[in-house]
C-alpha positions in Angstrom: -18.4 14.7 -66.2 -19.8 17.5 -68.5 -23.3 17.1 -69.9 -23.3 17.1 -73.7 -25.0 20.5 -73.9 -22.4 22.1 -71.6 -19.6 20.7 -73.7 -21.2 22.2 -76.9 -21.6 25.6 -75.2 -18.0 25.6 -74.1 -16.7 24.6 -77.5 -18.9 27.3 -79.2 -17.4 29.9 -76.8 -13.8 28.9 -77.0 -13.4 27.7 -80.5 -14.8 29.6 -83.5 -15.8 28.0 -86.8 -13.0 26.5 -88.8 -10.9 29.2 -90.6 -9.3 27.5 -93.6 -6.9 30.4 -94.1 -5.7 30.2 -90.5 -5.4 26.4 -90.8 -3.2 26.8 -94.0 -0.9 29.2 -92.1 0.4 26.3 -89.9 4.0 25.8 -90.8 5.9 22.6 -90.1 8.8 22.9 -87.7 11.6 20.9 -89.2 14.3 21.4 -86.5 15.4 18.6 -84.2 15.5 19.7 -80.6 17.3 17.8 -77.9 15.9 18.1 -74.4 18.3 17.1 -71.7 17.8 16.7 -68.0 21.5 17.6 -67.2 23.2 20.8 -68.2 26.2 19.0 -69.6 23.9 17.8 -72.5 22.7 21.3 -73.4 24.3 22.6 -76.6 21.8 25.3 -77.7 18.5 26.8 -76.5 15.1 26.6 -78.0 12.0 28.6 -77.1 9.2 26.3 -78.1 9.7 23.4 -75.6 10.0 23.7 -71.8 10.8 21.3 -69.0 8.3 21.5 -66.2 10.6 20.0 -63.5 12.7 22.4 -61.5 16.4 22.4 -62.5 17.5 21.0 -59.1 15.1 18.1 -59.5 17.0 16.8 -62.5 19.7 15.5 -60.2 17.4 13.4 -58.0 17.9 9.7 -57.7 15.0 8.3 -59.8 12.3 6.2 -58.2 8.6 5.8 -58.5 7.9 8.4 -55.9 10.1 11.0 -57.6 8.4 10.4 -60.9 4.9 10.7 -59.4 5.9 13.9 -57.6 7.2 15.4 -60.9 4.0 14.4 -62.6 1.8 16.2 -60.1 4.0 19.3 -59.8 4.3 19.7 -63.5 0.5 19.3 -63.9 -0.1 22.0 -61.3 2.3 24.4 -63.1 0.3 23.9 -66.3 -3.0 24.6 -64.4 -1.7 27.8 -63.0 -0.9 29.4 -66.4 -4.4 30.8 -67.0 -5.0 28.6 -70.0 -8.1 26.6 -70.7 -7.8 22.8 -70.5 -9.3 21.7 -73.8 -8.3 18.0 -73.5 -11.7 16.8 -72.6 -13.3 18.7 -75.5 -11.6 16.5 -78.1 -12.6 12.9 -79.1 -9.5 10.7 -78.6 -9.1 7.6 -80.8 -6.1 5.2 -80.4 -4.9 2.9 -83.1 -5.1 0.0 -80.6 -5.7 -0.4 -76.9 -4.8 -3.2 -74.5 -7.7 -4.2 -72.3 -7.5 -2.3 -68.9 -5.3 0.5 -70.3 -7.7 2.8 -72.1 -6.8 6.0 -74.0 -8.6 8.1 -71.4 -5.8 7.3 -69.0 -3.6 9.9 -70.7 -5.8 12.7 -69.6 -6.9 11.6 -66.1 -4.2 13.3 -64.2 -2.9 10.2 -62.5 0.7 9.2 -62.8 -0.1 5.5 -62.1 -2.4 5.0 -65.0 -1.5 5.0 -68.7 -2.6 4.0 -72.2 -1.0 0.9 -73.6 -1.2 0.0 -77.3 -1.9 -3.5 -78.4 -1.0 -3.8 -82.1 1.6 -3.3 -84.7 3.7 -0.1 -85.1 3.3 2.7 -85.7 0.9 3.5 -82.9 -1.3 6.5 -83.2 -3.6 8.8 -81.2 -6.0 10.9 -83.1 -7.8 13.8 -81.6 -10.9 15.2 -83.3 -12.6 18.5 -82.4 -16.0 19.6 -83.7 -14.7 23.0 -84.6 -11.4 24.8 -85.0 -9.4 24.9 -81.8 -6.7 27.5 -80.9 -4.2 25.4 -79.0 -1.6 27.4 -77.0 0.2 24.4 -75.5 0.6 20.7 -75.9 1.9 19.0 -72.7 3.3 15.5 -72.7 4.6 13.3 -69.9 7.3 10.7 -70.6 9.1 8.4 -68.1 11.8 6.1 -69.3 12.4 5.0 -65.8 8.8 3.6 -65.4 8.0 2.5 -68.9 11.4 1.2 -70.1 10.9 -0.5 -73.5 7.3 0.7 -73.6 8.6 4.3 -73.6 8.3 6.1 -77.0 11.6 6.9 -78.6 10.2 8.8 -81.6 7.1 10.9 -81.2 5.6 12.7 -84.2 2.9 15.4 -84.3 0.6 16.3 -87.2 -2.2 18.8 -87.4 -4.9 19.9 -89.9 -8.6 19.9 -90.6 -8.7 16.1 -90.7 -6.7 13.0 -91.2 -6.5 13.5 -95.0 -4.8 16.9 -94.8 -2.8 16.7 -91.6 0.6 18.4 -91.9 3.7 17.2 -90.1 4.6 19.7 -87.4 7.3 18.2 -85.3 9.3 15.0 -84.6 10.5 14.4 -81.0 13.4 12.1 -80.3 12.9 11.1 -76.7 15.9 10.1 -74.5 16.2 9.6 -70.8 13.5 12.0 -69.6 11.0 11.6 -66.6 8.8 14.7 -66.6 6.3 16.9 -68.4 7.3 18.9 -71.4 5.3 21.8 -72.8 5.2 22.7 -76.5 4.3 26.2 -77.7 3.9 27.3 -81.3 5.9 30.5 -81.7 8.1 28.5 -84.1 5.3 28.1 -86.6 3.0 31.1 -85.7 5.2 33.8 -84.0 2.5 36.4 -84.0 -0.1 34.7 -81.8 1.8 31.4 -80.9 -1.3 29.3 -81.5 -1.8 26.0 -83.3 -5.1 26.5 -85.1 -6.6 23.2 -86.3 -9.5 20.8 -86.0 -7.5 17.5 -85.9 -4.3 16.4 -84.2 -2.5 13.1 -84.7 0.3 11.8 -82.5 2.4 9.0 -84.0 4.8 6.6 -82.2 6.7 4.6 -84.8 9.6 3.5 -82.5 10.0 2.6 -78.8 13.2 2.4 -76.7 15.0 -1.0 -76.7 13.0 -2.0 -79.8 9.8 -2.4 -77.7 6.7 -3.3 -79.6 3.8 -1.7 -77.7 3.9 1.7 -76.0 2.8 3.5 -72.9 1.7 7.1 -72.5 0.9 8.5 -69.1 0.0 12.1 -69.8 -1.2 14.3 -72.6 -2.9 17.7 -72.2 -4.1 20.2 -74.7 -4.5 23.8 -73.5 -6.4 26.5 -75.4 -5.7 30.3 -75.1 -7.4 32.0 -72.1 -10.0 34.7 -72.5 -7.3 37.3 -71.9 -4.0 37.8 -73.7 -2.7 34.3 -74.5 0.9 35.6 -74.6 0.7 36.6 -70.9 -0.2 33.0 -69.9 2.8 31.4 -71.7 6.3 31.3 -70.4 8.0 28.8 -72.7 11.4 30.5 -72.8 13.6 28.4 -70.6 17.1 27.6 -71.7 16.7 23.8 -71.2 17.0 22.5 -74.7 19.6 21.3 -77.2 19.1 21.7 -80.9 20.5 19.7 -83.7 19.2 19.6 -87.3 15.9 18.2 -88.4 14.8 16.3 -85.3 14.0 16.7 -81.7 15.6 14.6 -79.0 14.3 14.5 -75.4 16.6 13.3 -72.7 
């Protein structure tokens, strides 16, 4: 655990004071992307979302061991990119939490733990930072195999200075997927590929099979490294399908 003073120093180093002009430059991304785990489902390619499982792994027979292996391998790939894990520098607040399944589970690096909501839809996760952050990558882990009707089907992302001015960035439609995905921001800020904000909201309005409460096993936020952030990013794999106005993960 970081001491409070250490956290403050790291935030001061990594994240400058809020730049309102930079925040206003965030442009919503209105496309719908379809992420498929089999090539037969791939219609077009998109550069801002990447699968973190190897292509050959997508044909494995799914079981708990396979899902856990994908979780750990994907997390290791993220850690090797030279980005700064800024997840622990944000204050996470969930709209509701079932006892024993706290929101901190989404960032503990364990595939067997998860946050579970305990309230009416939509479910939300708010992330507050004390200063502007320059996020280079948002990583999310979904497993329809493990979570079934608790698995999110629609996953919305908003960003801004605070809850009152948060702008819709992307809507993900999640299909049959069991792995990490990594989102970059060249679609909204092609020059530096950074999401500059002080507040991020994740909204889950719908689950698979009309489930009420939701699970989320992994959520990581990575800031740009001290060097060239573009060198640390490799989010250009042809693993995605695009249709209009929504994003579908399968």
